C-alpha positions in Angstrom: 54.0 160.3 143.9 53.6 164.0 142.9 57.2 164.7 143.9 58.4 162.0 141.6 56.5 163.4 138.6 57.9 166.9 139.4 61.4 165.6 139.4 60.9 163.8 136.1 59.5 167.0 134.5 62.2 169.2 135.8 65.0 166.9 134.7 63.4 166.3 131.4 64.1 162.7 131.7 61.6 162.2 128.9 60.1 164.9 126.8 56.6 166.0 127.5 56.4 164.2 130.8 56.0 160.8 129.1 56.7 158.8 132.2 54.0 160.8 134.1 51.4 159.6 131.7 52.8 156.1 131.7 52.5 155.8 135.5 48.8 157.0 135.4 47.9 154.2 132.9 45.4 151.6 133.9 47.3 148.5 133.0 50.6 147.2 134.3 52.9 144.4 133.6 54.5 142.4 136.5 58.2 143.0 136.8 58.8 139.4 137.6 58.2 138.6 133.9 60.8 141.0 132.7 63.4 139.5 130.4 67.0 140.6 130.5 70.1 139.1 129.1 71.0 136.8 131.9 67.4 135.9 132.9 65.9 135.2 129.5 66.2 131.5 130.0 64.6 131.3 133.4 61.9 134.0 133.1 58.4 132.9 133.9 56.1 132.0 131.0 53.7 134.8 130.2 50.1 134.0 129.6 48.8 134.5 126.1 45.9 133.2 124.0 47.4 131.2 121.1 45.1 129.9 118.3 45.3 126.2 119.5 43.2 125.0 116.6 45.7 126.3 114.2 48.6 125.1 116.3 47.4 121.5 116.0 45.6 121.3 112.8 47.0 123.8 110.3 50.3 123.1 108.6 51.9 126.3 109.7 55.2 124.7 110.7 55.3 126.1 114.2 58.0 123.6 115.1 60.2 124.9 112.3 59.5 128.5 113.4 60.4 127.7 117.0 63.6 126.1 116.0 64.5 129.0 113.7 64.0 131.5 116.5 66.0 129.4 119.0 68.9 129.0 116.6 69.1 132.5 115.2 71.5 133.8 117.8 74.1 131.5 116.5 73.0 131.0 112.9 72.6 134.7 112.4 76.3 135.2 113.0 77.0 133.4 109.7 75.3 135.9 107.5 75.0 139.6 106.6 72.0 141.7 107.6 70.6 141.3 104.1 70.9 137.5 104.3 69.3 137.4 107.7 66.5 139.6 106.5 65.9 137.2 103.6 65.9 134.2 105.9 63.5 135.7 108.5 61.0 137.6 106.4 58.9 134.5 105.4 58.1 133.6 109.0 56.1 136.7 110.0 53.0 135.8 108.1 53.1 132.2 109.4 53.5 133.4 113.0 50.5 135.8 112.7 48.4 133.0 111.2 49.3 130.8 114.1 48.0 133.4 116.6 50.8 132.7 119.1 51.9 135.8 121.0 54.9 134.1 122.5 56.3 133.6 119.0 55.4 137.1 118.0 57.5 138.5 121.0 60.4 136.2 120.3 60.4 137.0 116.6 60.5 140.8 117.2 63.2 140.3 119.9 65.2 138.2 117.4 65.0 140.9 114.7 66.3 143.6 117.1 69.2 141.4 118.3 70.2 140.7 114.7 70.1 144.4 113.9 67.1 144.0 111.6 64.6 146.9 111.5 61.2 146.5 113.0 58.5 148.8 111.7 56.2 149.4 114.7 53.3 150.8 112.6 53.4 147.8 110.3 53.7 145.3 113.2 50.7 146.7 115.0 48.6 146.9 111.8 49.5 143.3 110.9 48.7 142.1 114.4 45.4 143.9 114.4 44.5 142.4 111.0 45.3 139.0 112.4 43.1 139.5 115.4 46.0 139.8 117.9 46.3 142.5 120.5 49.8 144.0 121.1 51.0 143.7 124.7 53.6 145.4 126.7 56.3 143.2 125.3 55.4 144.2 121.8 56.1 147.8 122.7 59.2 146.9 124.6 60.7 145.4 121.4 60.2 148.8 119.8 61.9 150.6 122.7 64.7 148.0 122.6 65.3 148.9 119.0 65.5 152.6 119.4 67.6 152.4 122.6 70.0 150.0 120.9 71.1 152.8 118.6 70.8 155.6 121.2 67.8 157.3 119.5 66.0 158.7 122.6 63.6 160.9 120.7 62.2 157.7 119.0 62.2 156.0 122.4 59.9 158.8 123.7 57.5 158.2 120.8 57.4 154.5 121.6 56.9 155.2 125.3 53.9 157.3 124.4 52.6 154.4 122.3 53.0 152.1 125.4 51.2 154.6 127.6 48.3 155.1 125.1 47.9 151.3 125.0 47.3 151.4 128.7 50.6 149.8 129.9 53.3 150.9 132.4 57.0 150.5 131.8 58.6 147.4 133.2 62.1 147.0 134.7 63.2 145.7 131.4 62.1 148.9 129.7 63.9 151.1 132.3 67.0 148.9 131.7 66.8 149.7 128.0 66.4 153.4 128.7 69.6 153.4 130.7 71.2 151.5 127.8 70.0 154.1 125.3 71.3 157.1 127.3 74.8 155.5 127.4 74.6 154.9 123.6 73.4 158.5 123.1 76.4 159.8 125.0 74.3 161.5 127.7 76.0 160.6 131.0 74.1 163.3 133.0 70.8 161.6 131.9 72.1 158.3 133.0 72.8 159.7 136.4 69.4 161.4 136.6 67.7 158.2 135.6 69.6 156.2 138.2 68.5 158.7 140.9 64.8 158.5 139.9 64.9 154.7 139.7 66.5 154.7 143.1 63.5 156.6 144.4 61.3 154.0 142.8 63.2 151.1 144.3 64.6 150.0 140.9 68.2 151.1 141.4 70.5 149.5 142.0 69.2 146.3 140.5 70.4 143.5 138.4 68.3 144.6 135.4 69.5 148.2 135.5 73.2 147.1 135.7 72.6 144.8 132.7 71.4 147.7 130.6 74.5 149.8 131.5 77.0 147.0 131.1 75.7 145.9 127.7 75.8 149.5 126.4 79.4 150.0 127.6 80.4 146.7 125.9 78.7 147.8 122.6 80.5 151.0 122.4 83.9 149.4 123.4 84.3 151.4 126.6 86.2 148.7 128.4 87.2 150.9 131.4 83.6 151.9 132.2 82.4 148.3 131.6 84.9 146.8 134.1 84.4 149.6 136.6 80.6 149.1 136.5 81.0 145.3 136.5 83.1 145.5 139.7 80.5 147.8 141.2 77.7 145.4 140.4 79.7 142.5 142.0 80.1 144.6 145.2 76.5 146.1 145.3 74.1 143.4 144.1 74.7 140.8 146.9 73.7 143.4 149.5 70.3 144.3 148.0 67.0 142.7 147.3 67.0 140.6 150.4 63.6 139.3 149.7 64.7 137.9 146.3 66.5 134.7 145.5 70.3 134.4 145.5 70.3 134.2 141.7 68.6 137.5 141.3 71.6 139.1 143.1 74.3 137.5 141.1 75.9 138.3 137.8 75.2 135.3 135.6 77.8 133.6 133.3 75.4 134.1 130.4 75.6 137.8 130.9 79.4 137.7 131.2 79.7 135.7 127.9 77.3 138.2 126.2 79.3 141.2 127.5 82.6 139.5 126.4 81.3 139.0 122.9 79.9 142.5 122.6 83.1 144.1 123.9 85.7 142.3 121.8 83.6 142.7 118.7 83.3 146.4 119.2 87.0 146.9 119.7 88.9 147.9 116.6 91.5 145.1 116.5 90.8 141.4 115.7 93.1 140.0 118.4 91.2 141.7 121.2 90.4 139.7 124.4 89.2 140.5 127.9 91.0 138.5 130.5 89.2 140.4 133.3 85.8 138.8 132.2 87.3 135.4 131.3 88.9 135.2 134.8 85.4 135.7 136.4 84.0 133.0 134.2 86.6 130.5 135.4 85.2 130.8 139.0 81.6 129.9 137.9 82.0 126.1 137.7 78.7 125.1 139.3 76.3 126.8 136.9 78.3 127.2 133.8 76.2 127.4 130.6 78.3 125.1 128.4 76.1 125.3 125.3 75.9 129.0 125.5 79.7 129.2 125.8 80.1 126.9 122.8 77.8 129.2 120.8 79.9 132.1 122.0 83.0 130.5 120.5 81.3 130.1 117.2 80.0 133.6 117.1 83.4 135.1 117.9 85.0 133.1 115.1 82.2 134.2 112.7 83.0 137.8 113.8 86.7 137.3 113.0 87.9 137.3 116.6 90.0 134.1 116.9 92.0 135.2 120.0 88.8 135.9 122.0 87.2 132.6 120.8 90.3 130.7 121.9 90.1 132.3 125.4 86.5 131.1 125.8 87.4 127.8 124.3 90.0 127.2 127.0 87.4 127.7 129.6 85.1 125.2 127.9 88.1 122.8 127.9 87.8 122.6 131.7 84.3 121.0 131.4 83.1 117.6 130.4 84.0 116.6 126.9 81.6 117.8 124.2 83.4 117.1 120.9 80.4 117.2 118.5 80.7 121.0 118.0 84.4 121.0 117.1 83.6 119.9 113.5 81.5 123.1 113.1 84.2 125.5 114.0 85.6 125.7 110.4 82.1 126.8 109.2 82.1 129.8 111.5 85.8 130.6 111.1 85.3 130.7 107.3 82.4 133.0 107.7 84.6 135.3 109.7 87.2 135.5 106.9 89.7 133.4 108.8 92.0 130.7 107.3 92.4 127.2 108.6 95.6 128.1 110.5 93.5 130.2 112.9 92.0 126.9 114.2 95.4 125.2 114.9 95.5 126.6 118.5 92.1 125.1 119.1 93.2 121.7 118.1 96.2 121.9 120.4 93.9 122.8 123.3 91.2 120.1 122.6 91.4 117.1 124.8 90.9 114.4 122.2 92.5 111.2 121.1 95.2 111.7 118.5 93.3 110.0 115.7 90.1 111.9 116.3 92.0 115.1 116.4 93.8 114.2 113.2 90.4 113.5 111.5 88.9 116.9 112.6 92.0 118.8 111.6 91.9 117.4 108.1 88.2 117.9 107.8 88.7 121.5 108.7 91.4 122.0 106.0 89.2 120.4 103.4 86.4 122.7 104.3 88.5 125.8 103.9 89.9 124.4 100.6 86.6 123.5 99.0 84.0 125.7 100.5 83.6 129.5 100.1 81.2 132.3 99.7 80.5 131.2 96.1 78.9 128.0 97.4 77.0 129.8 100.1 75.8 132.4 97.6 74.7 129.7 95.1 72.7 128.0 97.8 71.0 131.3 98.8 70.2 132.0 95.1 68.7 128.5 94.7 66.6 128.9 97.7 65.3 132.3 96.6 64.2 130.8 93.3 62.4 127.9 95.1 60.7 130.3 97.4 59.5 132.3 94.4 58.4 129.1 92.5 60.9 130.1 89.8 61.8 126.6 88.7 63.5 127.6 85.5 65.6 130.1 87.4 66.6 127.4 89.8 67.5 125.0 86.9 69.5 127.7 85.2 71.8 127.9 88.3 73.1 124.5 87.4 75.3 126.3 84.8 77.2 127.8 87.8 78.4 124.4 88.9 82.0 123.5 88.1 84.9 121.4 89.3 85.3 123.4 92.5 81.7 123.2 93.7 80.5 120.0 92.1 79.4 118.5 95.4 76.5 121.0 95.4 75.0 119.0 92.6 74.1 116.1 94.9 74.0 117.9 98.3 72.0 120.9 97.2 70.4 120.8 93.8 69.1 117.3 93.7 67.4 117.2 97.1 65.9 120.8 96.9 64.8 120.7 93.3 63.3 117.2 93.4 61.5 118.0 96.5 59.9 120.9 94.5 58.7 118.5 91.9 61.5 118.6 89.3 62.2 115.3 87.7 65.6 113.7 87.2 65.3 114.0 83.4 64.6 117.8 83.7 67.8 118.1 85.8 69.9 116.2 83.3 68.7 118.2 80.4 70.2 121.4 81.9 73.8 120.5 81.3 76.1 118.7 78.8 79.0 118.4 81.3 79.3 114.7 81.9 80.9 115.2 85.3 78.0 117.3 86.5 75.5 114.7 85.1 77.4 112.0 87.0 77.1 114.0 90.2 73.4 114.6 89.6 72.9 110.8 89.1 74.7 110.0 92.3 72.6 112.6 94.1 69.4 110.9 92.8 70.5 107.4 93.8 71.6 108.7 97.2 68.3 110.5 97.7 66.4 107.3 96.8 68.4 105.1 99.1 68.5 107.4 102.1 64.7 107.5 102.0 64.0 103.8 102.5 61.6 103.1 105.3 59.9 100.0 106.8 56.7 100.9 105.0 58.3 100.9 101.6 58.4 98.2 98.9 62.1 97.8 99.5 62.7 95.3 96.7 61.1 97.6 94.1 63.1 100.6 95.3 66.4 98.8 95.2 65.6 97.2 91.8 64.7 100.6 90.3 67.9 102.2 91.6 69.9 99.2 90.3 68.4 99.4 86.8 69.0 103.1 86.7 72.6 102.7 87.5 73.1 99.9 85.0 71.4 102.1 82.3 73.7 105.0 82.8 76.8 102.9 83.2 76.0 101.5 79.8 75.9 105.2 78.5 79.3 105.8 80.3 77.6 108.4 82.5 78.5 106.5 85.6 80.4 105.8 87.8 80.9 109.2 89.4 84.6 109.7 90.1 84.9 113.1 91.8 84.8 114.2 95.4 82.2 112.7 97.7 81.5 115.1 100.6 78.3 114.5 102.6 77.0 115.9 105.9 77.5 113.6 108.9 73.9 113.8 110.0 72.8 112.7 106.5 75.0 109.7 106.6 73.8 108.8 110.1 70.3 109.0 108.7 71.2 106.7 105.9 72.6 104.0 108.2 69.7 104.4 110.6 67.2 103.8 107.9 69.1 100.8 106.6 69.0 99.3 110.1 65.3 100.0 110.4 64.5 97.8 107.4 67.1 95.1 108.2 66.4 91.7 109.6 67.3 92.0 113.3 67.5 88.2 113.6 70.1 88.1 110.8 72.1 90.8 112.5 72.0 89.1 115.9 72.8 85.7 114.5 75.2 86.3 111.6 76.4 89.9 112.4 75.4 90.7 108.9 72.7 92.9 107.1 71.7 91.8 103.7 70.0 95.2 103.1 73.2 97.0 103.9 75.0 94.9 101.4 72.4 95.6 98.8 72.4 99.4 99.4 76.1 99.8 99.4 76.3 97.4 96.5 74.3 99.9 94.5 76.7 102.7 95.7 79.6 100.5 94.6 78.3 100.6 91.0 77.3 104.3 91.2 80.8 105.4 92.4 84.3 104.7 91.3 86.5 102.8 93.8 88.1 106.1 94.8 84.8 107.8 95.4 83.3 104.7 97.2 86.3 104.8 99.6 85.5 108.5 100.4 81.9 107.5 101.1 82.9 104.7 103.5 85.4 106.9 105.2 82.7 109.5 105.9 80.2 106.9 107.0 82.7 105.6 109.6 83.6 109.1 110.6 79.9 110.0 111.1 79.2 106.9 113.1 82.3 107.4 115.3 81.4 111.0 116.1 77.7 110.4 116.5 76.3 110.8 120.0 73.9 108.0 119.4 74.6 104.8 121.3 72.4 102.5 119.3 70.4 102.4 116.1 67.0 100.8 116.4 68.3 98.8 119.3 71.6 97.8 117.7 74.6 99.1 119.6 76.8 101.6 117.7 79.8 99.4 117.6 77.7 96.5 116.2 76.5 98.9 113.4 80.1 99.9 112.7 81.0 96.2 112.4 78.1 95.7 109.9 79.4 98.6 107.7 82.9 97.3 108.0 81.7 93.9 106.8 80.2 95.5 103.7 83.3 97.6 103.1 85.5 94.6 103.2 83.2 92.7 100.9 83.5 95.5 98.3 87.3 95.3 98.6 87.7 98.9 99.9 90.9 99.3 101.9 92.4 102.1 104.1 96.0 103.2 104.8 97.8 100.8 107.0 98.1 102.4 110.5 95.8 105.3 109.7 93.2 106.7 112.1 90.4 104.8 110.3 91.7 101.4 111.2 92.3 102.6 114.7 88.7 103.6 115.1 87.4 100.4 113.6 89.7 98.4 116.0 88.2 100.4 118.9 84.7 99.3 117.7 85.8 95.6 118.0 85.6 94.9 114.3 86.7 91.3 113.9 90.3 90.5 113.0 89.6 88.9 109.7 87.7 91.9 108.5 90.4 94.3 109.7 92.9 92.3 107.7 90.8 92.8 104.6 90.4 96.5 105.2 94.1 97.2 105.7 96.0 98.2 102.5 98.9 96.1 103.7 96.7 93.0 104.1 98.6 92.3 107.3 96.6 90.5 110.1 99.1 91.8 112.7 98.5 95.5 112.4 100.4 98.1 114.3 98.4 100.4 116.6 97.7 103.9 115.3 99.7 105.4 118.1 102.8 103.4 117.2 102.6 104.4 113.6 102.3 108.0 114.7 105.3 107.6 116.9 107.3 106.4 113.9 106.1 109.3 111.7 105.7 112.2 114.1 107.8 111.4 117.1 106.8 113.4 120.2 103.6 114.9 118.8 101.9 111.5 118.5 103.4 110.4 121.8 101.9 113.3 123.6 98.5 112.8 122.0 98.4 109.2 123.1 99.8 109.6 126.6 103.1 107.7 125.8 106.7 108.5 126.5 108.3 109.9 123.3 111.5 107.9 124.1 109.7 104.6 124.0 110.9 102.3 121.3 108.1 102.2 118.7 109.2 99.1 117.0 109.5 96.8 120.0 106.3 98.1 121.4 104.2 97.2 118.3 101.3 95.0 119.1 98.8 92.8 117.3 95.1 93.5 117.0 93.0 93.1 120.1 91.1 89.8 120.4 87.6 89.8 118.9 85.9 89.6 122.3 84.1 92.7 123.4 85.1 94.9 126.4 82.2 93.6 128.5 83.3 90.0 127.8 86.9 90.9 128.7 85.6 92.4 132.0 83.7 89.3 132.9 86.7 87.2 132.0 88.9 89.2 134.3 86.4 89.0 137.2 86.2 85.2 136.7 90.0 84.9 136.6 90.3 86.9 139.8 88.2 84.4 141.6 89.4 81.1 140.1 92.8 81.6 138.3 95.2 84.3 139.6 97.8 83.4 137.0 95.4 83.9 134.1 94.4 87.2 135.7 98.0 88.4 135.7 98.5 87.3 132.1 95.4 89.1 130.9 96.2 92.3 132.8 99.7 92.4 131.4 98.3 92.0 127.9 95.8 94.8 128.5 98.4 97.1 130.0 100.8 96.6 127.1 98.4 96.6 124.1 95.2 98.4 125.0 94.8 102.1 124.2 94.0 104.5 127.0 90.4 105.2 126.0 89.7 101.4 125.9 91.1 101.0 129.4 88.7 103.7 130.6 85.8 101.8 129.2 87.0 98.5 130.7 87.1 100.3 134.1 83.4 101.1 133.8 82.5 97.5 133.0 84.5 96.3 135.9 82.9 98.8 138.3 79.5 97.6 136.9 80.4 94.1 138.0 81.4 95.3 141.5 84.9 94.0 141.1 86.7 96.3 143.4 90.0 94.4 143.4 90.4 94.3 139.6 89.4 97.9 139.4 92.3 98.7 141.7 94.7 96.6 139.5 93.6 98.4 136.3 94.0 101.8 137.9 97.6 101.0 138.7 98.7 101.0 135.1 97.0 104.3 134.2 99.0 107.5 133.9 99.0 109.4 137.3 96.8 112.2 136.2 94.1 109.8 135.1 94.6 107.5 138.0 93.9 110.4 140.4 90.8 111.4 138.5 89.3 107.9 138.3 90.3 106.8 141.8 86.7 107.4 143.1 85.5 104.6 140.9 86.7 102.3 143.6 84.0 103.7 145.9 81.3 103.0 143.3 82.6 99.5 142.8 82.5 98.9 146.6 78.9 100.1 146.8 77.9 97.8 144.0 79.9 94.9 145.4 78.3 95.3 148.8 74.8 95.4 147.4 75.4 92.3 145.2 76.7 90.4 148.2 73.7 91.4 150.4 71.0 91.2 147.7 68.9 93.6 149.7 69.3 97.4 149.4 66.9 97.9 152.4 69.4 96.6 155.0 71.4 99.2 156.9 74.6 100.2 155.2 77.9 99.1 156.5 80.4 101.8 157.7 82.6 101.1 154.6 79.6 101.8 152.3 78.8 105.0 154.1 82.4 106.1 153.8 82.3 105.4 150.0 79.1 107.4 149.7 80.7 110.3 151.6 83.7 110.1 149.2 81.4 110.6 146.3 79.5 113.4 148.0 82.8 115.3 148.4 83.6 115.3 144.7 83.0 118.3 142.4 80.4 118.2 139.6 83.1 117.7 137.1 84.8 114.9 139.0 81.4 113.2 139.6 80.8 113.3 135.8 84.1 111.7 135.0 83.6 109.0 137.7 79.9 108.1 137.2 79.4 108.3 133.5 79.4 104.9 131.8 77.5 101.5 132.0 77.9 101.3 135.7 75.7 104.3 136.4 72.4 102.4 136.1 73.7 99.6 138.3 74.9 102.0 140.9 71.4 103.5 141.1 69.9 100.1 141.5 72.4 99.1 144.2 72.3 102.3 146.2 71.2 101.7 149.8 67.6 102.8 150.4 68.4 104.7 153.5 71.0 106.8 151.6 68.7 107.7 148.6 68.6 111.4 149.7 72.4 111.5 149.4 72.1 110.1 145.9 69.5 112.7 144.9 72.0 115.4 146.0 74.8 113.8 144.0 72.5 113.5 140.9 71.6 117.2 141.1 75.3 118.1 141.1 75.5 116.3 137.7 72.4 118.1 136.5 74.2 121.4 137.0 76.4 120.4 134.1 73.3 120.2 131.9 72.9 116.4 132.3 69.2 116.6 133.1 68.7 113.0 131.8 70.6 111.7 134.8 67.9 112.9 137.1 65.3 111.2 135.0 67.4 108.0 134.9 67.5 108.0 138.7 63.8 108.8 138.9 63.1 105.8 136.7 65.2 103.4 138.8 63.5 104.7 142.0 60.1 103.9 140.5 61.4 100.5 139.5 62.4 100.0 143.1 58.9 101.0 144.4 60.1 104.4 145.7 58.0 106.6 143.4 57.3 108.9 146.4 60.9 110.1 146.3 61.1 111.2 142.7 59.3 114.6 142.9 62.5 116.5 143.8 64.1 115.1 140.6 61.3 116.3 138.2 62.2 120.0 137.8 61.2 120.2 134.2 58.9 117.2 133.8 55.6 116.5 135.4 56.1 112.7 135.1 58.9 110.3 134.2 58.8 109.3 130.5 58.2 105.6 130.2 61.5 105.1 128.3 63.3 105.8 131.6 61.4 102.9 133.3 62.2 100.0 131.0 65.7 99.1 132.3 68.3 97.9 129.8 69.8 94.6 128.5 72.4 94.7 131.3 69.7 95.3 134.0 66.4 94.0 132.7 63.5 94.4 135.1 62.6 91.9 137.7 59.0 91.0 138.2 58.7 93.3 141.2 60.3 96.2 139.3 58.0 95.6 136.4 54.9 95.6 138.5 55.9 98.8 140.4 56.6 100.6 137.2 53.2 99.5 135.7 51.4 100.9 138.7 53.2 104.2 138.3 52.4 104.4 134.6 48.7 103.5 135.2 48.4 106.5 137.5 50.2 109.1 135.3 50.6 107.8 131.8 48.3 104.8 131.1 48.4 105.2 127.3 52.1 104.2 127.2 51.7 100.9 129.2 51.8 98.8 126.0 54.9 100.6 124.7 56.5 100.1 128.1 55.7 96.3 128.1 57.1 96.0 124.6 60.4 97.7 125.6 60.8 95.6 128.7 60.3 92.4 126.8 62.9 93.5 124.3 65.5 94.3 127.0 64.7 91.0 128.7 65.2 89.1 125.5 68.5 90.8 124.8 69.8 90.2 128.4 71.5 87.1 129.6 69.3 86.8 132.7 67.0 83.8 132.0 65.0 84.2 135.3 64.0 87.8 134.5 63.2 86.8 130.9 60.9 83.9 131.9 59.3 85.8 134.8 58.5 88.8 132.6 56.8 86.6 129.9 54.8 84.8 132.6 53.7 88.1 134.1 52.7 89.7 130.8 50.6 86.7 129.5 49.0 85.9 132.9 46.2 87.7 134.8 45.6 90.6 135.4 47.4 91.6 132.1 46.5 88.7 129.8 48.4 90.3 127.0 48.9 88.8 123.5 52.6 89.0 122.6 51.8 89.3 118.9 49.6 92.3 119.7 51.7 94.1 122.4 55.1 93.7 120.7 56.3 95.6 117.6 58.0 93.6 114.8 61.7 94.2 116.0 60.8 93.0 119.5 59.1 89.9 118.1 62.2 89.2 116.1 64.4 89.5 119.1 62.1 87.3 121.2 62.1 84.7 118.4 65.9 84.6 118.2 66.2 84.4 122.0 63.8 81.4 122.1 65.6 79.8 119.2 69.0 79.8 120.9 67.7 79.0 124.4 67.9 75.4 125.6 65.6 73.6 128.1 62.8 76.2 128.0 60.2 75.8 130.7 56.9 74.3 129.4 54.8 77.3 130.3 57.2 79.6 128.4 57.1 77.4 125.3 53.3 77.5 125.4 53.1 81.3 126.0 55.5 82.1 123.1 54.2 79.5 120.7 52.4 82.1 118.5 55.6 84.0 118.1 57.6 80.9 117.1 54.9 79.8 114.7 54.7 83.2 113.0 58.5 83.4 112.4 58.9 79.8 111.5 56.3 80.2 108.8 58.0 83.4 107.5 61.3 81.5 107.5 59.9 78.6 105.6 58.2 80.9 103.1 61.5 82.8 102.5 63.4 79.5 101.9 60.9 78.5 99.2 
């Protein structure tokens, strides 16, 4: 190695032969652990010695810290350096106290990436005082900081610190050194370093290229960036033959990062880089969708709408992820943009016309009502709370006015009352009656959103009701100004209401007394206008929520419960608006829809037809209709009250017994059902294995959708064949093999569109045993889209089927299959053999969750329509070797569901009556007590 040291000294790569002393150090760090831009997510976990006692016993909030560090790439884009400094400074002491080196490294790395200064001497002193030993990655963060600004003298100093600590530079550090020389404007040193690294076997390499590329992007040198990027594409595949393919490829994460750095460094706000975006379009199999979504947000926050739109169009090619769209306004506003900047995004988004209408208007409202004043007021309030300056926080109430009154109930009430401030202390701070009303609404909302099953519900509701009556008498209620609440808060409100509701009442009467009581209090707290705003936002939050059920109650059923309360309070919505369209999609009964419509018409026009009347071709395009279609003659009445699954069963039955009725029903669906509802119907028909009816429904879809959904016929055929044979272990027919081959030939995107829906679980259960390896391959294709739960879902079904030896290839990130993936569902409740196979698996890997598994299975069986599975499961659970007591193994909601199922069932077998007698006796007694 002497020749290498000589070259380094001669070329003065580092002053005073720093590298020479580094390479003679006694410790080293494996290069395989090095973290660069594209490999940070897949890098191996480094070993460290966290203080486990503190991690589990001390209230240091490590979960909050971990979440903060993960979110700062995107959240940091919303704020200035000063604001980010303020947000992050409180975490350092808590991280040190926790003794977790992984968090230390991530915290330092986060600060450097956000452009926040790291003081190496203070960091090392603080770590030593906390009993922590700095490692190579600690010093690497210092080097990263100096190289990021091209300060190579400081870099030399940090390299000496690294060497004195006994460590050698890693590939990551060499990458940062290349980055620093580019930033410092020293191309000859870049060349010299490359030559030396070549002698060491570290150039060319993916790490070194990343250091150069990110530097060129940061300084806005587009020509050098693209030239070096093309070079990397040409060179990397031919090197490192002993490495994996991924280590020789430019990752899409790196491309997105380079794109962001480049366009933000250029001097004009409409900058884009089609050369990089074109490369991204070719990376369909491993595209990091969430990272790309965050990139769009960051670009908006940096005031680069054209670049954000270019990435947004790439995202548009992937499965629909609409939740993030509602957040775009937040980032656009932070970037100094107006709501018009988002109009191109709404045109590109593939959404229903009514959902798009809702988002567009939400965006406009955000720009109109929210600004830096509100954000600044929130920061000032939090600063007072952090400093225990209660009076300072209360004084900020004086800054509330008509334009930011919503902060009274969304910000001041929850934060100050959580800090111990009473309602009376809040009310004393202002004489403005409108602010007082807003604070009172905030208090009532805080009380009602906090209800839990462990509460004295009656006392809480009574106290709120008395408070409202008291202030109505003083004419300080109802609140009549704007109601604007976060969607997640409203989902939490509804979730908590369902958690304390009577499940039996919901199942039997489609009604929740608790929900009526809660919204009844809101009805007296708010004016009719404000109450209507609240209901609109509740419906909007439920519609956009990714949750499919709330404590076992399907989302559509929950929407129906809220609609019932809304109608009871005589709240109405514009005839033909998006709200009524969404409620109709949730199968809200006709008589309730009639009450909710401002026109009081039972025969309501569909949203799409109203839009055709008002907006002509724009609405037509959004709904997939012909703009020349006569909107008046095409008006239709509300859909029948029956659910989509019931309609699917009716169609299948008619196809077997009554062809004329089938034709009649299909014509009605073709004429009156919206496109999205037809898609859902297809899934339920496939789930029933009705290949013929699937073919019929496909015929009246638009051609583009018909081509995309054509493979659903193959799934229907596989399910149909399995249901006919009732044995998945028999050899597959040639037609089934051909259907499987058809699915294998689909892309990940087409598979996602074809397989998502209620038929996926049934397909897994019906798939021929001998073809399971093919199904595993198909499932892994879906996992590449980030749908890792599909692998776990398949693993759960395989365990149900007694094929647990085949699940290991599906468990990439899990050692075992969580028991919630083993319990089946109400459509496919477990048979006795499936239950026993799953119990055996759980006993061997996760025995503590056997009771929870049994409870979940009993609930699904009780909610299903399969009497045989229901009876067999009860017999199995209460008989040897289990001998379980239903009252002990089942939680209260499950017992309620069991009781309701037993109550409505006829001709129950004698042994089932005997086994469930304790459950019946318990709820009969409760019922009798309640009636008295």
